[in-house]
C-alpha positions as CSV (number, residue, x, y, z in Angstrom):
1,X,88.0,89.1,-50.4
2,X,85.0,86.9,-51.3
3,X,83.5,83.8,-49.5
4,X,81.8,81.3,-51.8
5,X,79.1,79.0,-50.3
6,X,77.2,76.2,-51.9
7,X,73.5,76.3,-50.4
8,X,72.7,72.8,-51.6
9,X,75.2,71.3,-49.4
10,X,74.2,73.4,-46.5
11,X,77.6,73.2,-44.7
12,X,79.2,75.3,-42.0
13,X,81.0,78.7,-43.0
14,X,84.2,76.8,-42.1
15,X,83.7,74.8,-45.1
16,X,83.2,77.7,-47.4
17,X,85.6,78.6,-50.2
18,X,87.4,81.6,-49.5
19,X,88.3,83.0,-52.9
20,X,90.4,86.1,-53.6
21,X,89.0,87.7,-56.9
22,X,92.4,88.1,-58.6
23,X,93.6,84.5,-57.7
24,X,90.2,83.2,-58.9
25,X,90.4,84.6,-62.3
26,X,94.2,83.1,-62.6
27,X,92.8,79.7,-61.1
28,X,89.7,79.5,-63.8
29,X,92.1,80.1,-66.6
30,X,94.4,77.7,-65.4
31,X,91.7,75.1,-65.1
32,X,90.3,75.8,-68.6
33,X,93.9,75.5,-70.0
34,X,94.2,72.1,-68.5
35,X,91.2,70.6,-69.9
36,X,92.9,69.7,-73.0
37,X,95.8,68.3,-71.0
38,X,94.2,64.7,-70.3
39,X,94.2,65.1,-66.6
40,X,91.4,63.5,-64.7
41,X,88.3,65.7,-63.7
42,X,88.9,64.8,-60.0
43,X,92.3,65.9,-60.2
44,X,91.3,69.3,-62.2
45,X,88.5,69.9,-59.7
46,X,90.7,69.2,-56.6
47,X,93.5,71.6,-58.0
48,X,91.0,74.2,-58.7
49,X,89.5,74.0,-55.4
50,X,93.0,74.1,-53.7
51,X,94.1,77.0,-55.8
52,X,90.6,78.9,-54.7
53,X,91.2,78.2,-51.0
54,X,93.3,81.3,-49.6
55,X,93.1,83.5,-46.8
56,X,93.8,87.3,-46.8
57,X,96.5,88.8,-44.6
58,X,94.3,91.9,-44.0
59,X,92.3,91.0,-41.0
60,X,90.4,94.4,-41.9
61,X,89.3,93.8,-45.2
62,X,85.6,93.4,-45.6
63,X,84.3,89.9,-46.7
64,X,81.7,89.6,-49.4
65,X,79.5,86.4,-49.4
66,X,78.8,85.2,-52.6
67,X,76.0,82.2,-52.5
68,X,76.7,79.3,-55.5
69,X,73.3,78.8,-57.1
70,X,73.2,75.2,-57.7
71,X,71.1,76.2,-61.0
72,X,74.5,77.6,-62.3
73,X,76.1,74.3,-61.8
74,X,73.6,72.4,-63.7
75,X,75.2,70.9,-67.1
76,X,78.5,72.9,-66.1
77,X,81.5,70.7,-67.5
78,X,84.0,72.9,-66.3
79,X,83.2,72.6,-62.5
80,X,82.2,69.0,-62.6
81,X,84.0,66.3,-60.8
82,X,81.9,63.2,-61.5
83,X,80.3,61.8,-64.5
84,X,76.9,59.8,-64.7
85,X,76.1,57.3,-67.5
86,X,72.4,56.8,-67.0
87,X,69.8,54.9,-69.1
88,X,68.7,51.5,-70.0
89,X,68.6,48.9,-73.0
90,X,71.4,50.7,-74.7
91,X,69.7,54.2,-74.5
92,X,72.3,55.7,-72.3
93,X,73.4,59.4,-71.9
94,X,76.3,61.1,-70.2
95,X,75.4,63.7,-67.5
96,X,78.2,65.8,-65.5
97,X,77.7,66.3,-61.7
98,X,79.1,67.9,-58.8
99,X,79.7,65.7,-55.7
100,X,79.0,68.5,-53.2
101,X,75.5,69.2,-54.6
102,X,74.4,65.8,-55.1
103,X,75.9,64.0,-52.0
104,X,73.7,66.0,-49.8
105,X,70.4,65.3,-51.7
106,X,69.7,61.7,-50.6
107,X,71.2,58.8,-49.0
108,X,71.5,57.0,-52.4
109,X,73.7,59.7,-54.0
110,X,75.6,59.8,-50.9
111,X,76.4,56.1,-51.2
112,X,77.1,56.4,-54.8
113,X,79.6,59.2,-54.7
114,X,81.3,57.6,-52.0
115,X,83.5,55.7,-54.5
116,X,86.5,57.0,-56.0
117,X,85.6,56.7,-59.7
118,X,85.2,59.6,-61.7
119,X,82.4,57.7,-64.0
120,X,79.3,56.2,-62.1
121,X,76.9,53.8,-64.4
122,X,73.2,54.0,-63.5
123,X,71.9,51.2,-65.6
124,X,68.7,50.8,-63.7
125,X,66.9,54.3,-64.3
126,X,65.5,55.5,-67.6
127,X,67.9,58.3,-68.7
128,X,64.8,60.8,-69.2
129,X,63.7,60.2,-65.4
130,X,67.5,60.4,-64.3
131,X,67.7,63.8,-66.4
132,X,64.6,65.2,-64.4
133,X,65.9,63.8,-61.1
134,X,69.2,66.0,-61.6
135,X,67.2,69.2,-62.8
136,X,65.1,68.8,-59.5
137,X,68.5,68.7,-57.4
138,X,70.1,71.4,-59.2
139,X,67.0,73.6,-58.7
140,X,66.1,73.8,-62.4
141,X,62.3,73.5,-63.4
142,X,61.4,69.9,-64.0
143,X,59.8,69.1,-67.5
144,X,56.9,66.7,-66.8
145,X,55.3,67.4,-70.0
146,X,54.3,64.0,-71.2
147,X,52.9,61.1,-69.3
148,X,55.9,58.9,-70.2
149,X,58.6,61.3,-68.8
150,X,56.3,61.8,-65.7
151,X,56.0,58.0,-65.1
152,X,59.8,57.6,-65.6
153,X,60.7,60.3,-63.3
154,X,58.4,58.9,-60.7
155,X,60.3,55.6,-60.9
156,X,63.6,57.6,-60.7
157,X,62.4,59.6,-57.6
158,X,61.4,56.4,-55.9
159,X,64.7,54.8,-56.5
160,X,66.6,57.7,-55.2
161,X,64.4,58.4,-52.4
162,X,63.6,62.0,-53.5
163,X,59.9,62.2,-52.0
164,X,59.2,65.7,-53.2
165,X,59.9,65.0,-56.9
166,X,57.8,61.7,-56.5
167,X,54.8,63.8,-55.1
168,X,55.3,66.2,-58.1
169,X,55.1,63.4,-60.4
170,X,52.1,61.7,-58.8
171,X,50.3,65.0,-58.6
172,X,50.9,65.6,-62.4
173,X,49.9,62.2,-63.4
174,X,46.8,62.3,-61.6
175,X,45.7,65.6,-63.0
176,X,45.7,64.1,-66.5
177,X,44.2,60.7,-65.5
178,X,42.1,58.7,-68.0
179,X,41.8,55.1,-69.0
180,X,44.8,55.3,-71.1
181,X,47.0,57.0,-68.8
182,X,45.9,54.8,-65.9
183,X,47.0,51.8,-68.1
184,X,50.5,53.4,-68.7
185,X,50.7,54.4,-64.8
186,X,49.7,51.0,-63.6
187,X,52.5,49.4,-65.6
188,X,55.2,47.8,-63.1
189,X,53.8,50.4,-60.4
190,X,53.4,47.4,-58.1
191,X,57.1,47.4,-57.4
192,X,57.0,50.9,-55.8
193,X,53.9,50.5,-53.7
194,X,53.9,49.4,-50.1
195,X,49.9,49.0,-49.8
196,X,48.6,48.2,-53.2
197,X,45.3,46.0,-52.8
198,X,45.4,43.0,-54.9
199,X,49.1,43.0,-55.3
200,X,51.0,39.6,-54.6
201,X,52.6,39.5,-51.2
202,X,56.2,39.5,-50.8
203,X,58.8,38.8,-48.1
204,X,59.5,42.1,-46.0
205,X,62.6,43.9,-46.6
206,X,65.2,44.3,-44.4
207,X,64.6,47.6,-42.2
208,X,66.8,50.5,-43.1
209,X,69.4,51.4,-40.6
210,X,69.2,55.1,-41.7
211,X,65.8,56.7,-40.1
212,X,65.9,59.4,-42.7
213,X,66.1,57.0,-45.4
214,X,63.5,54.9,-43.9
215,X,61.3,58.0,-43.9
216,X,61.9,59.0,-47.4
217,X,61.0,55.6,-48.6
218,X,58.0,55.6,-46.7
219,X,56.9,58.9,-48.0
220,X,57.7,57.9,-51.6
221,X,55.7,54.6,-51.4
222,X,52.9,56.7,-49.9
223,X,52.6,58.8,-53.1
224,X,52.7,55.6,-55.2
225,X,50.0,53.9,-53.5
226,X,47.8,56.8,-53.5
227,X,48.5,57.3,-57.5
228,X,47.8,53.5,-57.9
229,X,44.6,53.8,-55.9
230,X,43.1,56.7,-58.0
231,X,44.2,54.9,-61.2
232,X,42.4,51.8,-60.4
233,X,39.3,53.9,-59.5
234,X,39.5,55.1,-63.2
235,X,39.7,52.0,-64.6
236,X,36.7,50.8,-62.8
237,X,34.7,53.8,-63.9
238,X,36.1,53.8,-67.6
239,X,36.4,50.2,-68.0
240,X,34.9,49.8,-71.7
241,X,37.6,52.3,-72.8
242,X,40.4,50.6,-71.0
243,X,39.6,47.2,-71.8
244,X,39.4,48.3,-75.6
245,X,42.9,50.2,-75.5
246,X,45.6,48.5,-77.2
247,X,48.0,49.1,-74.4
248,X,46.1,46.7,-72.3
249,X,47.8,44.1,-74.6
250,X,51.1,45.2,-73.5
251,X,50.8,45.0,-69.7
252,X,52.7,42.1,-67.8
253,X,50.3,39.4,-66.4
254,X,50.7,40.6,-62.9
255,X,49.2,44.2,-63.7
256,X,46.5,42.6,-65.9
257,X,45.5,40.5,-62.8
258,X,45.2,43.7,-60.6
259,X,42.7,45.1,-63.2
260,X,40.5,42.3,-64.4
261,X,40.2,40.6,-60.9
262,X,38.7,43.7,-59.3
263,X,34.9,43.2,-58.2
264,X,34.3,46.8,-58.8
265,X,35.3,46.7,-62.4
266,X,32.0,48.1,-64.2
267,X,32.3,47.2,-68.1
268,X,29.1,47.6,-70.0
269,X,28.8,44.0,-70.9
270,X,31.0,41.0,-69.5
271,X,31.6,40.2,-73.4
272,X,33.8,43.5,-73.4
273,X,36.1,41.8,-70.6
274,X,36.1,38.5,-72.3
275,X,37.2,39.8,-75.8
276,X,40.0,42.1,-74.1
277,X,41.2,38.8,-72.3
278,X,41.1,37.0,-75.7
279,X,43.3,39.7,-77.3
280,X,45.8,39.9,-74.3
281,X,45.9,36.0,-74.6
282,X,46.7,36.2,-78.2
283,X,49.5,38.8,-77.7
284,X,51.1,36.7,-75.0
285,X,51.2,33.8,-77.4
286,X,53.1,35.9,-79.9
287,X,55.4,37.1,-77.5
288,X,56.4,33.8,-76.3
289,X,56.5,32.4,-80.2
290,X,53.7,29.9,-79.4
291,X,51.2,28.4,-81.7
292,X,47.9,30.3,-81.3
293,X,45.7,27.5,-80.3
294,X,42.8,27.6,-77.7
295,X,44.9,25.7,-75.4
296,X,47.8,28.1,-75.5
297,X,45.6,30.9,-74.9
298,X,44.0,29.3,-72.0
299,X,47.5,28.6,-70.5
300,X,48.6,32.0,-70.9
301,X,45.6,33.4,-68.9
302,X,45.5,30.8,-66.3
303,X,42.9,31.8,-63.7
304,X,42.1,35.1,-65.4
305,X,40.0,33.3,-67.7
306,X,37.5,32.7,-65.0
307,X,37.0,36.7,-64.3
308,X,34.2,37.5,-67.0
309,X,30.8,36.8,-65.4
310,X,29.5,34.7,-68.2
311,X,26.1,34.2,-66.5
312,X,25.3,37.8,-66.7
313,X,25.2,37.4,-70.6
314,X,22.4,36.1,-72.6
315,X,21.5,35.2,-76.1
316,X,24.0,36.3,-78.7
317,X,26.6,37.8,-76.2
318,X,26.8,34.5,-74.4
319,X,27.3,32.5,-77.6
320,X,30.1,35.1,-78.8
321,X,31.9,34.9,-75.3
322,X,31.8,31.2,-75.3
323,X,33.1,31.2,-78.6
324,X,36.4,32.8,-77.6
325,X,37.0,29.4,-75.9
326,X,38.8,31.1,-72.8
327,X,37.0,28.2,-70.9
328,X,37.4,24.3,-71.1
329,X,34.9,22.4,-73.0
330,X,33.2,20.9,-69.9
331,X,33.2,24.5,-68.3
332,X,31.6,26.0,-71.3
333,X,28.9,23.3,-71.4
334,X,28.0,24.1,-67.8
335,X,27.7,27.7,-68.5
336,X,25.4,27.0,-71.3
337,X,23.3,24.7,-69.5
338,X,23.0,27.0,-66.4
339,X,22.1,29.8,-68.8
340,X,19.1,27.8,-70.4
341,X,18.0,26.2,-67.2
342,X,18.9,22.8,-68.2
343,X,20.3,20.1,-66.2
344,X,24.1,19.8,-66.0
345,X,25.7,17.6,-68.4
346,X,28.2,16.6,-65.9
347,X,28.3,16.1,-61.9
348,X,28.9,19.8,-60.4
349,X,31.5,19.7,-57.6
350,X,31.5,22.2,-54.9
351,X,34.0,24.4,-56.5
352,X,32.4,24.4,-59.7
353,X,29.0,25.3,-58.1
354,X,30.7,28.3,-56.4
355,X,32.3,29.4,-59.6
356,X,28.8,29.3,-61.4
357,X,27.5,31.3,-58.6
358,X,30.1,33.8,-58.9
359,X,29.5,34.2,-62.7
360,X,25.7,35.0,-62.1
361,X,26.4,37.6,-59.3
362,X,26.0,41.3,-60.6
363,X,28.9,43.5,-60.1
364,X,28.4,46.5,-57.6
365,X,27.4,49.8,-59.2
366,X,29.1,52.2,-56.6
367,X,32.8,52.8,-56.6
368,X,35.0,50.8,-54.1
369,X,36.3,53.9,-52.4
370,X,36.9,57.8,-52.8
371,X,40.1,59.0,-54.8
372,X,42.9,60.4,-52.8
373,X,43.0,64.2,-53.5
374,X,46.1,64.5,-55.3
375,X,45.0,67.1,-57.9
376,X,41.8,69.3,-58.9
377,X,40.5,66.0,-60.9
378,X,40.4,64.0,-57.8
379,X,38.9,66.5,-55.3
380,X,36.3,65.0,-53.3
381,X,32.7,66.3,-53.7
382,X,31.2,68.3,-51.2
383,X,29.6,66.2,-48.5
384,X,25.7,66.8,-48.0
385,X,24.6,68.0,-44.5
386,X,24.1,64.6,-42.2
387,X,20.2,64.0,-41.9
388,X,18.7,64.3,-38.7
389,X,16.4,61.6,-36.6
390,X,15.9,58.2,-37.8
391,X,17.3,58.8,-41.3
392,X,20.8,59.5,-40.0
393,X,20.8,56.0,-38.4
394,X,19.4,54.1,-41.4
395,X,21.5,55.7,-44.0
396,X,23.8,53.2,-45.7
397,X,27.6,54.0,-45.4
398,X,29.0,55.5,-48.6
399,X,32.6,54.8,-49.8
400,X,35.5,56.5,-48.0
401,X,38.7,58.0,-48.8
402,X,41.6,55.7,-47.7
403,X,44.8,57.2,-46.0
404,X,48.3,56.1,-47.1
405,X,50.1,58.3,-44.9
406,X,52.9,56.2,-43.2
407,X,52.2,56.2,-39.5
408,X,54.9,55.7,-36.9
409,X,53.3,53.4,-34.4
410,X,54.5,53.4,-31.0
411,X,55.3,50.0,-29.3
412,X,52.1,48.9,-27.4
413,X,52.8,47.6,-23.8
414,X,51.3,44.2,-23.0
415,X,48.7,43.8,-20.1
416,X,51.2,42.1,-17.9
417,X,53.7,44.9,-18.3
418,X,50.9,47.2,-17.5
419,X,49.5,45.1,-14.3
420,X,53.0,44.8,-13.2
421,X,53.6,48.8,-13.3
422,X,50.4,49.4,-11.5
423,X,51.0,46.7,-8.8
424,X,54.7,48.6,-8.3
425,X,53.0,51.8,-8.0
426,X,50.7,50.4,-5.4
427,X,53.3,48.8,-3.2
428,X,55.3,52.2,-3.4
429,X,52.4,54.1,-2.3
430,X,51.8,51.8,0.8
431,X,55.4,51.9,2.3
432,X,55.8,55.7,1.3
C-alpha cells in the first residue's frame, strides 16, 4: 500500500491519500478516458480522488510514503481541478491549477479558491507576473530575466501577498539598477509602497482581520519601499541620463512629480530639467489630444514648471530655458530682471519672492541617504574608523541608511495609568 502526501498543503497524515498501486493505475486510466466525455474538471478530479482513497484489509502490509512534489503538478492538466484566466488589456492566458497546492500558499488564493467555479478570472495582474507567481508556488525556478518581467512579478507578488517572491524581485531589480531601470521601476510603484517619501497621502486602509495577511502585506510593502528608495537615489545621482531618457515621457504625472520635486536631484544643469519637463508636457498634450500651445503645456505641468532653479542659469542657458515658455510671461520677466540685477517690472509679493529665492538656492551635493542593502550594487561602503578627540565631536553627520522593516509597536501606557498602578502598589504594600 502507498500513502501519497502533498507537502505544499502541509496537512496531517489523516489527510493523505491512501492509494493502492493496482487501483491507482486503473483510476488514472479511467480519468484519462473521461477527459473527452465533457465532464467538468472538478467532477473528474473528485472522482479520481475518491477512487484513489482506499484502505488495505491487511494490517500487516507495509506502508510506503510517496511525497508529491508540487513541481510535478505545474502545468499538469490531467490532475488540475481549477483554471485561471489571467492577464490585462486583452492579453490573457489560461493556466491550470490545483486547489490543494494553491489554497495553502496565501490568504488571497484561499479566498479565490473558496468559490465553486471551475474558472477564475484574474484581470488585475499581468499574465507574465501571474505565471511567475505560479512557478514560485509550484517550486519551479522563477524566470526574472528581464526588467519588465521582474517588475510585473513584483506587482503580482504584492497583490497575492507573497513576500518571499517580492523580496526576490526587489533584489533582482536592485542588482541591475541604473537610470533607465529606475524609471521603469518607479512607474506606478507608489501604489505598492507604504512609506514612500514625497508620495501623496491617502486615507488609511481598514485593518486586516487576519494577522498573517497583515504581516505578509507589511513585508511586501517593506521590499517595495526599499526598492523605491534605492531607485530614487539612482535617479538623483544619474539625473542627466534619466532626464534625457525617452521613458520619462511615459511616466504618469504623479511619478514624474516624485522625481523632479526632489531637492537632491543633481542634474549637470537646470536646463536639462527644464527641457525634460517641456518634452513631457508636449507628450501629455498629444496623449490628451490637445493643441500644442504654451498654455496647454503649462496646464499639463502645473506646479512642476517651478521645479527647475532658473536663477542658477546664466547667459545663453537662461535664455533657452525661458524660451521654453514653461513660466507665465510675468514670471519670465521677473526671472530675467533678477538674473540681470535689474528692478522688478511688477511689484513682487511674498510668495513670488520666496519662489525667486528658491530658484537661486544651489542644490545639495551629497545624497539624501544611503541605499538600502538589497544586492551587491547597493552594498554600503566600509565606514572609516571614528576620529578621536575634538574631531569626533565636530564631524558633520553623514547620510544614514533608512530602515523600512515593519515594527509592531506595543501600546504605550499613559502617565495616568502608570501613576494609578504605582499608587495601588504602594497601598498594597502598606496594608500587607
